[in-house]
C-alpha positions as CSV (number, residue, x, y, z in Angstrom):
1,M,130.4,84.2,214.0
2,E,127.3,86.3,214.3
3,T,126.7,86.0,210.5
4,L,127.0,82.3,210.8
5,Q,124.5,82.1,213.6
6,R,122.0,84.3,211.7
7,E,122.3,82.0,208.7
8,H,121.9,79.0,210.9
9,I,118.7,80.3,212.6
10,H,117.3,81.2,209.1
11,A,118.0,77.7,207.8
12,V,116.5,76.0,210.8
13,M,113.3,78.0,210.7
14,R,112.9,77.7,207.0
15,L,113.3,74.0,207.0
16,A,111.7,72.9,210.3
17,G,109.3,75.8,210.9
18,E,108.0,76.4,207.3
19,G,108.9,73.1,205.7
20,M,110.7,74.8,202.9
21,P,113.8,73.4,201.2
22,L,117.1,75.2,201.6
23,A,118.1,76.9,198.3
24,D,121.6,78.1,199.2
25,A,122.8,75.3,201.6
26,P,122.9,71.5,201.6
27,A,120.0,70.0,203.6
28,P,120.9,68.1,206.8
29,D,120.4,64.3,206.8
30,A,117.0,62.9,207.7
31,V,117.8,62.2,211.4
32,I,118.8,65.9,211.9
33,R,115.9,67.2,209.9
34,E,113.4,65.2,212.0
35,S,115.1,66.4,215.2
36,W,114.8,70.0,214.1
37,T,111.1,69.5,213.3
38,R,110.6,67.9,216.8
39,C,112.3,70.9,218.4
40,V,110.0,73.4,216.7
41,H,106.7,71.6,216.7
42,E,106.9,69.3,219.8
43,H,109.4,71.0,222.1
44,H,108.5,74.5,221.0
45,L,112.1,75.7,221.0
46,D,113.5,78.8,219.3
47,P,116.9,78.4,217.6
48,A,117.5,82.1,218.1
49,R,117.2,82.0,221.9
50,M,121.0,81.4,222.4
51,Q,120.4,79.5,225.6
52,E,123.3,79.0,227.9
53,A,124.2,75.5,229.0
54,I,122.1,74.0,231.8
55,I,124.4,72.7,234.6
56,L,122.6,71.0,237.5
57,P,123.6,72.0,241.0
58,S,125.8,69.5,242.9
59,H,123.0,68.1,245.1
60,Q,120.8,67.3,242.0
61,L,123.7,65.8,240.2
62,R,124.4,63.5,243.1
63,E,120.8,62.2,242.9
64,H,121.2,61.3,239.2
65,Q,124.6,59.6,240.0
66,E,123.1,57.6,242.8
67,R,120.3,56.2,240.5
68,L,123.1,55.0,238.1
69,E,125.6,54.1,240.7
70,E,126.3,50.5,239.6
71,L,126.6,51.3,235.9
72,L,128.9,54.2,236.7
73,H,131.2,51.9,238.5
74,I,131.2,49.4,235.6
75,A,131.5,52.1,232.9
76,R,134.4,54.1,234.5
77,H,137.1,51.9,233.0
78,G,135.6,52.3,229.6
79,V,135.2,56.1,229.9
80,E,138.9,56.4,230.9
81,A,140.0,54.1,228.1
82,L,138.0,56.1,225.5
83,Y,139.4,59.4,226.8
84,R,143.0,58.1,226.4
85,Q,142.1,57.4,222.7
86,V,140.6,60.8,221.9
87,A,142.1,63.3,224.4
88,G,145.0,64.2,222.0
89,L,142.4,65.1,219.3
90,G,140.7,67.7,221.4
91,Y,137.7,65.6,222.6
92,C,136.2,65.3,226.0
93,V,134.1,62.3,227.1
94,L,130.7,62.5,228.7
95,L,128.5,59.7,230.1
96,T,124.9,60.7,230.7
97,D,121.9,59.0,232.2
98,A,118.8,58.2,230.1
99,R,117.4,61.7,230.8
100,G,120.5,63.4,229.3
101,V,122.2,64.5,232.6
102,T,126.0,64.1,232.5
103,V,127.0,61.8,235.4
104,D,130.6,61.2,234.4
105,F,133.1,63.4,232.5
106,L,136.7,63.6,231.5
107,G,138.2,66.6,229.8
108,D,141.2,68.9,229.5
109,L,141.6,70.7,232.8
110,Q,143.2,73.7,231.0
111,L,140.0,74.2,229.2
112,D,137.8,73.7,232.3
113,A,136.0,77.1,232.2
114,T,135.5,76.9,228.4
115,L,134.1,73.4,228.5
116,R,131.7,74.3,231.3
117,H,130.5,77.4,229.4
118,A,129.8,75.1,226.4
119,G,128.0,72.5,228.5
120,L,130.6,69.9,228.0
121,Y,130.9,69.3,231.7
122,L,129.7,67.2,234.7
123,G,126.1,67.9,235.5
124,S,125.2,69.3,232.1
125,D,121.7,68.5,230.9
126,W,121.5,67.7,227.2
127,N,118.0,66.5,226.8
128,E,116.6,67.4,223.4
129,R,113.4,68.8,225.0
130,H,115.3,71.9,226.2
131,A,118.8,71.6,224.6
132,G,117.5,71.1,221.1
133,T,119.2,68.8,218.5
134,C,122.5,67.6,220.0
135,G,124.5,64.4,220.3
136,V,123.1,63.1,223.6
137,G,119.5,64.4,223.3
138,T,119.0,63.1,219.8
139,V,120.4,59.7,220.7
140,I,117.9,59.5,223.5
141,A,115.1,60.5,221.1
142,T,116.1,58.1,218.3
143,G,117.9,55.2,220.2
144,Q,120.7,55.1,217.6
145,A,124.3,56.2,217.5
146,L,124.9,59.4,215.5
147,T,127.0,62.5,215.1
148,V,125.6,66.0,215.5
149,H,128.2,68.2,213.8
150,Q,128.4,72.0,214.0
151,G,125.4,73.4,212.0
152,D,123.4,70.2,212.7
153,H,122.8,71.6,216.2
154,F,119.4,73.3,216.6
155,D,120.5,76.0,219.0
156,A,122.8,78.6,217.4
157,T,124.9,78.7,220.5
158,H,126.1,75.1,219.9
159,I,127.1,75.3,216.2
160,P,130.9,75.4,216.9
161,L,130.6,72.0,218.6
162,T,130.8,68.5,217.2
163,C,129.2,65.7,219.3
164,T,129.2,62.0,218.6
165,A,127.2,59.7,220.8
166,A,126.0,56.1,221.2
167,P,123.3,54.6,223.4
168,V,124.0,52.1,226.2
169,Y,121.1,49.6,226.8
170,D,120.4,47.4,229.8
171,P,119.8,43.7,229.3
172,L,116.1,44.1,229.1
173,G,116.3,46.5,226.2
174,Q,115.8,49.8,228.0
175,L,118.0,52.8,227.3
176,K,120.2,53.2,230.3
177,A,122.9,55.7,229.4
178,V,124.6,57.6,226.5
179,L,128.3,57.7,225.8
180,D,129.4,60.9,224.0
181,I,132.6,62.5,222.8
182,S,132.5,66.2,221.9
183,A,135.0,68.8,220.8
184,L,134.8,72.6,220.9
185,T,136.1,72.9,217.4
186,S,136.7,70.5,214.4
187,P,137.1,70.4,210.6
188,Q,134.2,71.6,208.7
189,A,133.3,68.3,207.0
190,K,131.0,66.0,209.0
191,S,132.7,63.0,207.3
192,S,135.7,63.8,209.5
193,Q,133.7,62.3,212.4
194,Q,133.2,58.8,210.9
195,L,136.1,57.3,212.9
196,A,134.8,59.0,216.1
197,L,131.4,57.4,215.5
198,Q,132.8,53.9,215.1
199,L,135.0,54.4,218.2
200,V,132.0,55.6,220.4
201,R,129.9,52.6,219.2
202,V,132.7,50.2,220.1
203,F,133.1,51.6,223.6
204,A,129.4,51.9,224.2
205,Q,129.0,48.2,223.4
206,R,131.9,47.4,225.7
207,V,130.2,49.2,228.6
208,E,126.9,47.5,227.7
209,N,128.4,44.1,227.5
210,A,130.3,44.5,230.8
211,N,127.0,45.5,232.5
212,F,125.3,42.5,230.9
213,L,127.9,40.1,232.2
214,R,127.6,41.5,235.7
215,W,123.8,41.2,235.7
216,F,124.0,37.6,234.5
217,R,127.1,36.3,236.3
218,N,125.0,33.4,237.8
219,H,123.3,32.4,234.5
220,W,124.1,30.6,231.3
221,V,125.7,33.2,229.1
222,L,125.7,32.6,225.3
223,K,128.2,34.4,223.0
224,L,127.5,34.5,219.3
225,H,129.3,35.8,216.3
226,P,129.2,35.1,212.5
227,S,132.9,34.0,212.7
228,P,134.2,31.1,214.8
229,E,137.5,32.9,215.3
230,F,135.8,35.8,217.1
231,V,133.0,34.1,219.0
232,E,134.8,33.9,222.3
233,I,137.1,37.0,222.3
234,S,134.7,39.5,220.7
235,P,131.2,38.3,220.4
236,D,128.6,40.5,218.7
237,H,125.6,39.1,220.4
238,L,125.1,38.1,224.1
239,L,122.2,36.1,225.5
240,A,121.4,35.0,229.1
241,L,119.3,32.0,229.9
242,D,117.5,31.2,233.1
243,A,117.5,27.8,234.8
244,A,114.6,26.7,232.6
245,G,116.3,27.6,229.3
246,R,114.3,30.8,228.7
247,I,115.8,34.1,227.4
248,A,116.4,36.2,230.5
249,G,118.4,39.0,228.9
250,H,120.2,40.2,225.8
251,N,122.6,42.9,224.7
252,R,121.3,45.4,222.1
253,A,122.8,43.6,219.1
254,A,121.2,40.3,220.1
255,Q,117.9,42.0,220.8
256,L,117.8,43.6,217.3
257,L,118.8,40.4,215.6
258,L,116.4,38.1,217.4
259,E,113.4,40.5,217.4
260,G,114.0,40.9,213.6
261,E,113.9,37.2,213.2
262,R,110.8,36.7,215.4
263,G,108.9,39.9,214.7
264,G,108.5,40.7,218.4
265,P,110.0,40.5,221.9
266,V,112.0,37.4,222.8
267,L,112.5,37.8,226.5
268,G,110.9,34.7,228.2
269,L,111.0,32.6,225.0
270,P,112.7,29.2,225.2
271,F,116.1,28.9,223.7
272,D,115.0,25.9,221.7
273,C,112.4,27.9,219.7
274,L,115.0,30.4,218.5
275,F,117.9,28.1,217.5
276,N,118.2,24.6,216.1
277,A,119.8,23.4,219.3
278,R,118.4,22.2,222.6
279,F,119.0,23.8,226.0
280,E,119.9,20.4,227.4
281,E,122.7,20.1,224.8
282,L,124.5,23.3,225.6
283,G,127.4,21.3,227.0
284,R,128.5,20.7,223.3
285,Y,129.3,24.4,223.1
286,L,131.4,24.8,226.2
287,R,135.0,24.2,224.9
288,A,136.7,26.2,222.2
289,A,138.7,23.1,221.4
290,H,135.7,21.5,219.7
291,P,135.8,21.7,215.9
292,A,134.2,24.9,214.7
293,G,131.5,23.1,212.8
294,Q,130.2,21.6,216.0
295,R,129.7,25.0,217.5
296,A,127.6,26.4,214.6
297,V,123.8,27.0,215.2
298,T,121.2,28.3,212.9
299,L,118.5,30.8,213.7
300,A,114.8,30.0,213.2
301,P,113.1,30.8,210.9
302,S,115.8,32.4,208.6
303,G,118.4,29.7,208.9
304,R,121.2,32.2,209.4
305,V,124.4,30.5,210.7
306,L,126.1,31.8,213.9
307,F,128.8,30.3,216.0
308,L,128.1,29.8,219.7
309,H,130.2,29.6,222.8
310,A,128.3,28.9,226.0
311,A,129.5,29.7,229.5
312,P,127.6,27.9,232.3
313,P,126.8,29.4,235.7
314,P,129.6,29.2,238.4
315,M,130.0,26.1,240.4
316,G,127.3,25.6,243.0
317,W,124.6,26.8,240.6
318,S,122.5,24.1,238.9
319,T,122.5,24.2,235.1
320,T,119.7,21.8,234.5
321,P,116.3,22.8,233.2
322,A,114.6,21.5,236.4
323,A,116.8,23.7,238.6
324,K,115.1,26.0,241.1
325,V,116.9,29.2,241.8
326,A,115.8,31.4,244.7
327,P,115.3,34.2,244.7
328,L,114.7,34.7,240.9
329,P,117.2,37.3,239.7
330,Q,115.5,40.5,238.6
331,A,117.0,40.2,235.2
332,C,115.0,36.9,234.7
333,V,111.7,38.6,235.0
334,P,109.8,38.6,231.7
335,A,109.6,42.1,230.2
336,P,105.8,42.6,230.6
337,L,106.2,42.1,234.3
338,A,109.4,44.0,234.7
339,R,107.8,47.1,233.1
340,L,105.3,47.3,236.1
341,S,107.9,48.5,238.6
342,G,110.5,51.2,238.7
343,G,112.3,49.6,241.7
344,D,109.8,49.4,244.5
345,P,110.9,46.5,246.7
346,A,107.5,45.3,247.8
347,L,106.2,45.2,244.2
348,D,109.4,43.7,242.9
349,R,108.9,40.7,245.3
350,Q,105.4,40.1,244.0
351,I,106.7,40.4,240.4
352,Q,109.4,37.9,241.0
353,R,106.8,35.4,242.4
354,A,104.5,36.1,239.5
355,A,107.4,35.4,237.1
356,R,107.6,31.8,238.5
357,L,103.8,31.3,238.1
358,V,103.2,32.6,234.6
359,D,103.3,29.2,232.9
360,T,101.6,27.2,235.6
361,T,97.9,26.3,235.7
362,M,97.6,27.5,239.3
363,S,94.9,30.1,239.9
364,V,96.2,33.4,241.2
365,L,94.4,35.9,243.5
366,L,95.6,39.5,243.4
367,T,94.7,41.6,246.4
368,G,95.1,45.3,247.0
369,E,93.2,48.5,247.3
370,T,91.0,49.7,244.4
371,G,93.1,51.3,241.8
372,S,96.4,49.7,242.8
373,G,96.9,48.1,239.4
374,K,95.5,44.6,239.7
375,E,94.2,44.4,236.2
376,Y,97.5,45.8,234.8
377,F,99.3,43.1,236.8
378,A,97.0,40.4,235.4
379,Q,97.5,41.6,231.9
380,A,101.3,41.5,232.4
381,M,101.1,37.9,233.7
382,H,99.2,37.0,230.6
383,A,101.6,38.8,228.2
384,A,104.5,37.1,229.9
385,S,103.1,33.6,229.6
386,Q,102.8,31.0,226.8
387,R,99.2,32.1,226.5
388,R,100.2,35.5,225.0
389,G,98.5,35.9,221.7
390,K,95.4,34.1,223.1
391,P,92.4,36.0,224.6
392,F,92.6,38.0,227.8
393,I,89.0,38.4,229.0
394,A,88.4,40.7,231.9
395,V,85.1,40.5,233.8
396,N,84.3,43.1,236.5
397,C,82.0,41.1,238.8
398,A,80.8,44.3,240.5
399,A,79.8,46.1,237.3
400,I,77.5,43.4,235.7
401,P,74.0,43.4,237.1
402,E,73.3,40.3,239.2
403,T,70.5,39.3,236.9
404,L,72.9,39.2,233.9
405,I,76.1,37.9,235.3
406,E,75.2,34.2,234.9
407,S,74.4,34.5,231.2
408,E,77.4,36.8,230.6
409,L,79.8,34.4,232.2
410,F,78.4,31.0,231.2
411,G,76.5,31.9,228.0
412,H,73.1,30.5,227.1
413,L,71.4,28.4,224.4
414,P,68.7,30.0,222.1
415,G,65.4,30.6,224.0
416,S,66.8,29.2,227.2
417,F,65.0,31.9,229.3
418,S,62.7,34.9,228.9
419,G,64.4,37.6,226.9
420,A,67.3,35.4,225.8
421,S,68.7,35.9,222.3
422,P,67.2,33.6,219.7
423,K,70.7,32.9,218.5
424,G,72.1,32.0,221.9
425,K,75.2,33.5,223.3
426,R,78.8,32.3,223.9
427,G,79.8,33.2,227.5
428,L,82.9,35.0,228.6
429,I,84.4,31.9,230.1
430,Q,84.3,30.2,226.6
431,E,85.6,33.4,225.0
432,A,88.7,33.0,227.3
433,D,89.4,29.5,226.0
434,G,93.1,29.0,225.4
435,G,93.9,32.3,227.2
436,T,93.3,34.0,230.6
437,L,90.1,34.8,232.4
438,F,90.5,37.8,234.8
439,L,87.7,38.1,237.4
440,D,88.0,41.5,238.9
441,E,86.2,42.3,242.2
442,I,85.5,38.5,242.7
443,G,84.3,39.3,246.2
444,D,81.1,40.6,244.6
445,M,80.3,37.4,242.8
446,P,76.7,36.4,243.8
447,L,76.7,33.5,246.2
448,P,74.3,31.3,244.1
449,L,76.7,31.5,241.2
450,Q,79.8,30.5,243.1
451,P,79.2,26.7,242.9
452,R,79.1,27.0,239.1
453,L,82.4,28.9,239.0
454,L,83.9,26.4,241.3
455,R,83.0,23.6,238.8
456,V,84.7,25.6,236.0
457,L,87.9,25.8,238.2
458,A,87.8,22.2,239.3
459,E,86.7,20.5,236.1
460,R,87.8,23.0,233.4
461,E,84.4,22.8,231.8
462,V,81.4,25.0,231.4
463,T,77.7,24.4,230.8
464,P,75.7,27.2,229.2
465,I,72.3,28.2,230.6
466,G,69.7,25.8,229.1
467,G,72.4,23.3,228.1
468,T,72.9,19.7,229.3
469,R,76.3,19.0,228.0
470,A,79.4,20.5,229.5
471,Q,82.0,22.0,227.2
472,K,85.8,21.7,227.9
473,V,87.7,25.0,228.3
474,D,91.5,25.5,228.7
475,L,92.1,28.7,230.6
476,R,94.1,30.4,233.3
477,V,92.1,32.1,236.0
478,I,93.4,35.2,237.7
479,S,91.0,36.9,240.1
480,A,91.3,40.2,242.1
481,T,89.7,41.8,245.1
482,H,90.1,44.7,247.5
483,A,88.0,42.8,250.1
484,D,89.2,40.2,252.7
485,L,87.9,37.1,251.1
486,A,89.1,34.9,254.0
487,A,87.0,37.0,256.4
488,L,84.0,36.9,254.0
489,A,84.3,33.1,253.9
490,C,84.3,32.9,257.7
491,E,81.1,35.0,257.7
492,G,79.4,32.7,255.2
493,R,79.3,35.5,252.5
494,F,81.8,33.7,250.2
495,R,82.3,30.0,249.7
496,D,85.4,28.8,251.4
497,D,86.0,26.0,248.9
498,L,85.9,28.6,246.1
499,Y,88.2,30.9,248.0
500,F,90.8,28.1,248.3
501,R,90.5,27.3,244.6
502,L,91.0,31.0,243.6
503,A,93.9,31.6,246.1
504,G,96.2,28.8,244.8
505,A,98.8,31.7,244.9
506,Q,98.0,35.0,246.5
507,L,99.9,38.2,245.5
508,A,99.3,41.5,247.5
509,L,100.0,44.7,245.5
510,P,101.1,47.7,247.5
511,P,99.0,51.0,247.4
512,L,100.5,53.9,245.6
513,R,101.3,55.9,248.7
514,Q,103.6,53.1,249.9
515,R,105.5,52.7,246.6
516,R,109.1,53.9,246.4
517,D,109.0,54.2,242.6
518,L,106.3,56.9,242.6
519,P,108.4,59.5,240.7
520,W,109.2,56.8,238.1
521,L,105.5,56.1,237.6
522,A,104.8,59.8,237.3
523,H,107.5,60.2,234.6
524,R,106.3,57.1,232.8
525,M,102.7,58.6,232.7
526,L,104.1,61.9,231.5
527,D,105.9,60.2,228.6
528,E,102.5,58.9,227.4
529,H,101.6,62.5,226.5
530,P,102.9,64.3,223.3
531,A,105.7,66.7,224.1
532,P,105.4,66.0,227.9
533,P,106.3,68.7,230.4
534,R,108.9,68.2,233.1
535,L,108.1,67.9,236.8
536,G,109.6,70.6,239.0
537,P,111.5,69.2,242.1
538,E,108.9,70.6,244.5
539,V,106.1,68.7,242.6
540,E,107.9,65.4,243.1
541,A,108.0,66.1,246.8
542,W,104.3,66.9,246.9
543,L,103.5,63.8,245.0
544,R,105.3,61.6,247.5
545,A,103.5,63.2,250.5
546,Y,100.0,63.0,249.1
547,P,98.0,60.0,250.4
548,W,96.6,58.9,247.0
549,P,93.3,57.5,248.0
550,G,92.6,56.8,244.3
551,N,95.9,55.1,243.7
552,L,97.0,54.7,240.1
553,R,93.8,56.0,238.6
554,E,94.1,59.2,240.6
555,L,97.8,59.7,239.6
556,K,96.9,59.2,236.0
557,N,94.2,61.9,236.2
558,V,96.6,64.3,238.0
559,I,99.3,63.8,235.4
560,A,96.8,64.4,232.6
561,Y,95.6,67.6,234.3
562,A,99.1,68.8,234.9
563,C,100.1,68.2,231.2
564,A,97.1,70.2,230.1
565,M,98.0,73.1,232.5
566,A,101.7,73.2,231.8
567,G,101.4,72.8,228.0
568,P,103.7,70.9,225.7
569,G,107.4,71.0,226.8
570,G,106.5,73.1,229.9
571,V,107.4,72.6,233.5
572,V,104.8,71.3,236.1
573,G,104.9,73.4,239.3
574,L,102.6,73.3,242.2
575,A,100.3,75.8,240.4
576,E,99.7,73.2,237.7
577,L,98.4,70.6,240.1
578,P,94.6,70.2,240.7
579,D,93.3,72.4,243.6
580,A,91.8,69.3,245.2
581,L,95.3,67.7,245.4
582,L,96.8,70.7,247.1
583,G,93.9,70.9,249.5
584,G,94.4,67.3,250.6
585,E,96.5,66.0,253.4
586,A,99.8,66.9,251.7
587,G,98.8,70.5,251.3
588,N,97.6,70.8,254.9
589,A,100.7,69.3,256.2
590,A,103.4,71.6,254.9
591,P,103.1,75.4,254.7
592,G,102.8,77.0,258.0
593,A,104.4,74.1,259.9
594,A,107.9,75.1,258.9
595,P,109.6,78.5,258.4
596,S,108.1,80.3,255.4
597,S,111.6,81.1,254.1
598,M,112.2,77.4,253.4
599,P,111.5,76.1,249.9
600,P,108.5,73.8,249.7
601,E,110.6,70.6,249.4
602,A,112.5,71.6,252.6
603,Q,109.2,72.2,254.4
604,L,108.0,68.8,253.3
605,L,111.1,67.0,254.4
606,L,110.8,68.7,257.8
607,Q,107.2,67.3,258.1
608,Y,108.4,63.8,257.1
609,L,111.1,63.9,259.8
610,R,108.7,65.2,262.5
611,A,106.1,62.5,261.6
612,A,108.8,59.8,261.7
613,G,110.1,60.9,265.1
614,W,113.2,62.2,263.4
615,S,114.2,58.7,262.1
616,V,116.2,59.4,259.0
617,S,116.1,55.7,258.1
618,A,112.3,55.7,258.1
619,V,112.1,58.9,256.0
620,A,114.6,57.6,253.5
621,H,112.4,54.5,253.1
622,Q,109.3,56.6,252.6
623,L,111.0,58.8,250.0
624,G,112.8,55.9,248.3
625,V,116.2,57.4,248.6
626,A,119.5,56.5,250.4
627,R,119.9,57.7,254.0
628,M,122.9,59.8,252.9
629,T,120.6,61.7,250.5
630,V,118.3,62.6,253.4
631,Y,121.3,63.7,255.5
632,R,122.6,65.9,252.6
633,R,119.2,67.5,252.1
634,M,119.0,68.2,255.8
635,Q,122.4,69.8,255.8
636,R,121.6,71.8,252.6
637,W,118.5,73.3,254.2
638,G,119.8,73.7,257.7
639,I,117.4,71.1,259.2
640,R,118.5,69.5,262.4
641,Q,116.7,67.6,265.2
642,P,115.7,69.7,268.2
643,D,117.9,69.4,271.2
644,R,120.8,68.0,269.2
645,L,124.1,69.5,268.3
646,P,124.6,70.7,264.7
647,G,126.6,67.5,263.9
648,E,123.8,65.2,265.0
649,A,121.1,65.7,262.4
650,G,119.2,62.5,263.0
651,R,119.5,58.8,263.5
């Protein structure tokens, strides 16, 4: 075994580290070779390290399970059915989350200790960034089903194993979980795992489709297959339509098919523009008794023929294009808007409202503190609308000098004023024709210019400086402010008629300190960096406690600084955060206020509880976790409310 490990380490370093071909052994396939290269050059891993399996403690495992609770419930039947298929062949079954942590597991109890030692166990962490090339981690990195067999593994510790895994996607196209079957030993040939690969693909798709059908149980669901005999009982492709006939969700197979046809995302597109059938005619595809030819549809633009079976929403839900469904299901939110939130309830409410407004001509006013993401929100509304592909013109009314803002916005004719360009200039309002005009910090618009802007909104036409003829413009106006425009209007500092024009719909964005998805935001910003480091648990706690006066801009700067300090593939601890951050309110609130023997996250939790008057519900809301999670943390760290018995930790 030691000889085999030495040869493996040499092969990995020669191929991935030095880029030299293997003279005395067959080279691994391209997916494995690319993973080895990532492990060496991006993750900075050493195949000779012989790292033991990482098994998370039970309290951390529970937090991963809670985040995936609904899918776990849906997937359990599939996990059990798959295990019955493969248990007699020596496999165990793992279901991991999108970070690689095993949240469900079935294996031979007689091999319990051996499986745990190998990392084939509940709570094991198989992310490629620290486990190296492996079934789960490499699926997460590539998004495709694969087998990592024996010497394909990066870490020499894992070369006895064979691991076959497939991704599970949510209906918006995001990786949600990984289904894996692994064995401690297997035949030498990798080709022996071909059947295992097909089996895992089938069960991963079953879990994915079951999750899809649960999401869209109140929608039109379309089942498609190349064969009319299989379209109802085993469809390859699933689509969901909202009440207006737009694509609200898809399974992975449908996503790949339709995006390949269209050359881009299809969420939010009308059904009619993807198929040679009309949404109003879906009744033709309801009954399997219809002749097969009547249920055939063709894809645009390729003309590929598929067979369609349509299932309408349950009784009591309108199925007509004019139907109004309230509230809009989260799954119906166009992808550009859905990507703005990691589950914050306040932001989700505004996103759902925005989803209803994207294709109206109504002006939208975004309010919120500076840095709360108003321009990102406006860009997402534009990208989710039928105006996507047309210009998105952003104008910061506070950044343009008052003497120039008129010519910048409205443009001017040649020689229309002293210093004007002899060629004239097309204004930003005209540049936005056909698209979206975003007016940031609209509260700083000079009062004399407000009547001219009001005319643009009312008449949809603009007159350049020096011009006498108005020119028509077709645009959507989204404005933003951190000021109270209504109060400014009452004081005479902002025209009230312009205010009412701008605020046809008003959406208030929450500040970062109030958002319950802050850790998700931090991880998303981390992933924008090459070979991103991981956040230590104490850092997530500090980030939640910090008041974030700079909102998203400040968080982005903090993450960039932490990445530089931790280095590629490292771990961000408190020492890697900016000194100014630790010296702020969060830093002053924790150490010294609780027993020094407590870990920082325990001290922080104690501060939260004291500040909330020991209301566990309030603290759970602030941290964005379930009440039971707070209770468990209190129990783990021995925190209990003063003057209460040990069994009464809070309310």
